[in-house]
N, C-alpha and C positions, 0 to 999 in steps of 0.2 A: 687589348687593354684591360685594366681592372674596371669593374662596374658593380654597383649594388642594385639589384633588380627586385621588383615585386613580381614573383613568378606566377602566383595564383591568388585566389581570394581567401586563403587561409592565413592565420597569423604568421609573422616572420618575414625575413628577406633572404635573398640569395647572393652570395659573393661569387663573382666570376673573375678569374684571372686571365682569361683569353676571350673576352667578349670582342666582337668586331668593332673597330674604331669607326667613328662617323666619317662620311665622305661628302665632299662638295657635290651638290646635285642641282642647285639653281644659281643664277647670277648674283644672288644676294646673300649667300651663306658666309658665315664666319665660323672657323673652328678655333676653339680656345682650349689651351692646356690648363687644367684646373690646378690651382695652387692649394686652395682650402675651401671647405664647404661647411656650412652650419646645419645642424639638425634642427628643424622647425617642428612646432607642435603638430602641423599637418603630416609631416613625415612619421611622427610617432603614431598618429592615427592610422596611417597606411601600414606601418609595421604591425599594428594591432588588428588590422583588417576591419576598421570601422565600416559598418554596412553602407552608409551614405557614400563613402569614397569608393568602396568596392563596386557598387552599382554603377558608378561613373567610369571606373577604370577597367572593369572586368573584360570588356571586349578588346582592350588595348594591351592586355598582359601577354607575355612578360614585357616589363617596361623598366628602364633605368629611372630611378627617382632622384629627388634632390633639386631644390630651386634657390637655395641661398649659396652663393659661391663668389670667388674671384679667381682670376687667372691671367694668362698671357696669350695674346693672339698668335697662332702658329700658321694659319692658312686663311686666305681671303679669296672669294670668288672674283671673277673678272669684272663684275659690275659694281663692286664695292668701292666707294670713294670716302676719303676723310679718315680712314683707319689705317694702322700700320702693323706689320709683323713685329712682335715683341712688345706691343703696347699692353700696359696693365689695365685690366678692365673688369667690370661686372656686367650684369644685364638685367633689364626689366623682364621678368619671366611671365608676365601677363601679356600675351601676344595678341594684338588687336587686328581687326579686319581692315581698318582704314576707310571703310565705305558706309557703315551704318550712320544713322543720324547722330548718335553720341560721338563717334569718332570724328565726324565732319564738323562738329560744333565745339571741339576742344575738350571733350569729356570721354576720352578713350578709356579711362579706367572703368567706365560703365559700358564698354563695348558689348553689344548683345550677342556677338559671335566670337568672343575671345577664346583662346586656348591657353593652357598653363603648362609651362615646361616643368617636367617632373611629375605631372599628373595626367596630362593629355598627350604629351610628346616626351621623348627621352630627355632626362634631366642631367644634373651635374654631379651626382655621386659616382664619378668615373674619372679616368685619366684625361679624357677629352669630351667636350660637348659641342654640338653644332647648334648655332643660333642664327636667327635672322639679323642682318646687319642693323636694321632699324631698332633693335632692342638693346644694342651695345651701349654701355655707359663707361667712357674713359675715366680712369681714376688718377688721383695724384700719386706719383711714384712713391712718395714717402708715407702713404696711408698704411698703418700696420695691417699685415695680412689677416690676423685674427679678427680684426674689425671689418675689413673688406669682405670677409667670408660670410657676413650675415647682414649686409646692407639692406637686403630685401625686408628683413624684419625691423631693422632700425627705422626704415622708411614708414612702416606701419605706425610706429609710435609717433614719429614726426608728423605724419598726416593727421593722426588722431588729435594730438595736442594743438596743432595749428588750426584745427577745425573749430576751436572755441577761443574766446577772448578770456585769457586767464590773468591779465595784468590787474593786480590789486584785488583779485577775487579769492574767495574761499572755495577750495576744490577738494574733491575726493577721488582717489584712484582705487578702484575695487579690483583686486587681483594683483599680486606682486611677483608675477613671473618676470622673465627678462623684459618683456615689452612694458609691463606695468612699472618696473623700476626705472626703465629709461624714461617713461612718462613723468615720473617723479622728478628726475633730473631736469627734464625739459621745463616742467612747470616752475621749478625753482629758478632756472635760468631766465625764464620769460616773465618773471615778476609776480608770481602768485603770492597772495597774502598769507594764507594758511593752506597747508597740504595735509590731508588725512588719508591714511592708507589702510585697507583691510585685506586680510588673507586668512588662511587656516594653518599657516606654517610660521613658527617663530623665527626660523632661519631667514626666510626671505623678508620678513618684516624687519629684522635687524639690518639687513642690507638696505631696505627702503629708508630706514632711519638714517643710515650713514650717507645716503644719496640726497638727503634734504627734506624728508618727511618731518612734519612737526609732531604729529601724533600717529601711532600705529595701533591697530586693534586685531587681535586674533579672534575672529568672529565664530570660531568653533567653540569658544568659551561664551556661554550665554551672558555672563556678567559683562564681558568686554563688548559683546554685540549690543547689549542695551546701552552701554556707555557711549559707543560710537553714535548711535542714533540720537541719544540725548545731547551729546556735544554738537553734532551736526545741526541740530535744530534749536540750539540754546540762545542764539542772538535774537532778542525780541524785535529788533528793527527789521530783520529779514525773514526769520522763521525757518531758515534752511540754507543749504549751500548754493553757491552761484553756478557751479559746474560739477558734474560727475562724469568721470571716465570709467566705463565698464570694460575691464580687460580680462575677466576671468571666464565668462560664459556660464557661471553658476546661476541658476534661476533665483536662488535666494539673494544673490547680489543685486539682480535686477529689482527685486522687491524692495531691497534696502534703498536703492537709488531713488525710487519714486517717493519713498518716505522722507529721504534726506534733502531732496531738492526744495529750493525756495520757490515762491511764486515767480514765474518768468525765468526760471533757471534753464540751463542747457544740459542735455543728457546726450553724451557721445558714446556710441556703441561700437566696440571692436570685438568683444567676446561673442562666441557663437553658443547660445544656450541650447541645452540638450533635453530640456524638460519644460513643463508648463510654468508660466510666469503669472503669479497672482497680481493682476493690475486692473483697476477700474479706470477705463478711459474717461469716464465722466469726471470723477473726483481727482484722480492722480495725474491726468494729462490736460484735458480741456479746461477744467475750472482752475487749474494752476497755471495755465498759459505757458507750459514748458515747451521748449524746442528740442526735438529729437533728431539727431544726426547719426546715420549709420556709416561705417567706414569699410570700404572694400579695397584691398590692395593699397595703391599709392596713386597720387595724381601724376599722370604720365605727361611730361617728365618734370613737372613743377616740384614735386616732393624730392626728387633726386637732387635738384639744384639747391633746395633749402637744406637738405640733409648734409650734403658735402660741404656747404658753407658752415653749418653748425659744428661739423667735425674738425674744423680748423681751430676751434677754441676749446674751452673747458669741457664741453660735452664729450670730446674724444676720451678724456680720462674715465668718464662713466662707462662709455661703450667698451673700453678695454677691460674694466673691472668686471663687467658682466660675463666675460668668457672665463669659465672656471675649469673646464676640462678639455683636454686635447688627446686625440687618438689617431693612429694611422687608419687609412681607409679600410685596410684589410681587417682591422680590429673594430669594425663598425658596431658589432653586436654589443660590445662593452659600452659604447657610447649610447646606444639605445636603451640598454638596461639601466644606465645611469639616469637617463631621463625618466624612464618608467618608475624608478625607485624614488623619484622626487629629489634627487641629490644635485647640488650645484645649480647653475643657471644655464648658461649657453655652452653647448658642446660643439667643438669644431673638429672636423675630419680632414686628414691630409693625405692625398693620393701618393705623394712622394715620400711618405713616412714622416714621423714627428720631426719638426724643425729643431735645429740645434739651439740650445739656450744661448741667448746673447749676453 
């Protein structure tokens, strides 16, 4: 079969056209034929050989990567019940142990022994992927393939926004990548009063505006940066924003969040910072009484239920608009170069070649 593998700890990926297909080895395996797969920011970091990921993956290489996908079940182990050949599915790619304290108390997304498909085990940038039956998520047959291809990421945004109360609140989304823009759509859908968005790209800020942001600020421009902080703190009754969603991972955005939040505000973190963050826990956190929530993956499987329900309505239109580029799996390098160049938003790969235009 075709597969995209990380072969070594150097930058780049390898395309194989005759990789071995996965085989059933346990009573609980499911083999899925991949229809489409999304390129995630983590995949880009793997492509670029980010040291933190290479230290984790090094002993497992070569390894097929990719963890956002949809497909069709083609083979089931003898012990699998409740699933069918031909069923349209995706999967939760954080695979939990089922035995630790968190798993046994309904908090499997914080499993202390979890593994991740596409990082720790073979992933979905391939014709076929083998999965534990417990991870499979059946999908509505009419869900567009390009949206089903990146449900993993959509779930991140849904979990992030659902972690705070945004109804009637003034909120900011810091970082307007695909997940940030989806967060804007969700905040608007869920009744936020005002939505402010920051980024360093005018292109993505225009998209955020189209998806419901009230005000957008390119914080690479010092004048706009100052304007954002001034507007965020302009209400004399509150002195700041009710909720800030950090979606960029930029240390400067974290610093902005602490300045922009009101007393008693909520700070929800999805972005992974790669540098030092200037924060005084005395004045910025404790004496402001703020609540900090960190997001890892999705609530298993609560977020999937919420997400699939939301995708039955207006949110589906936003999720479709986020997909800006389509490539055959064999043409994966163009997809990664598109992401590295900061062009477009979501890139989707198709093992069977580009779908015919409908």
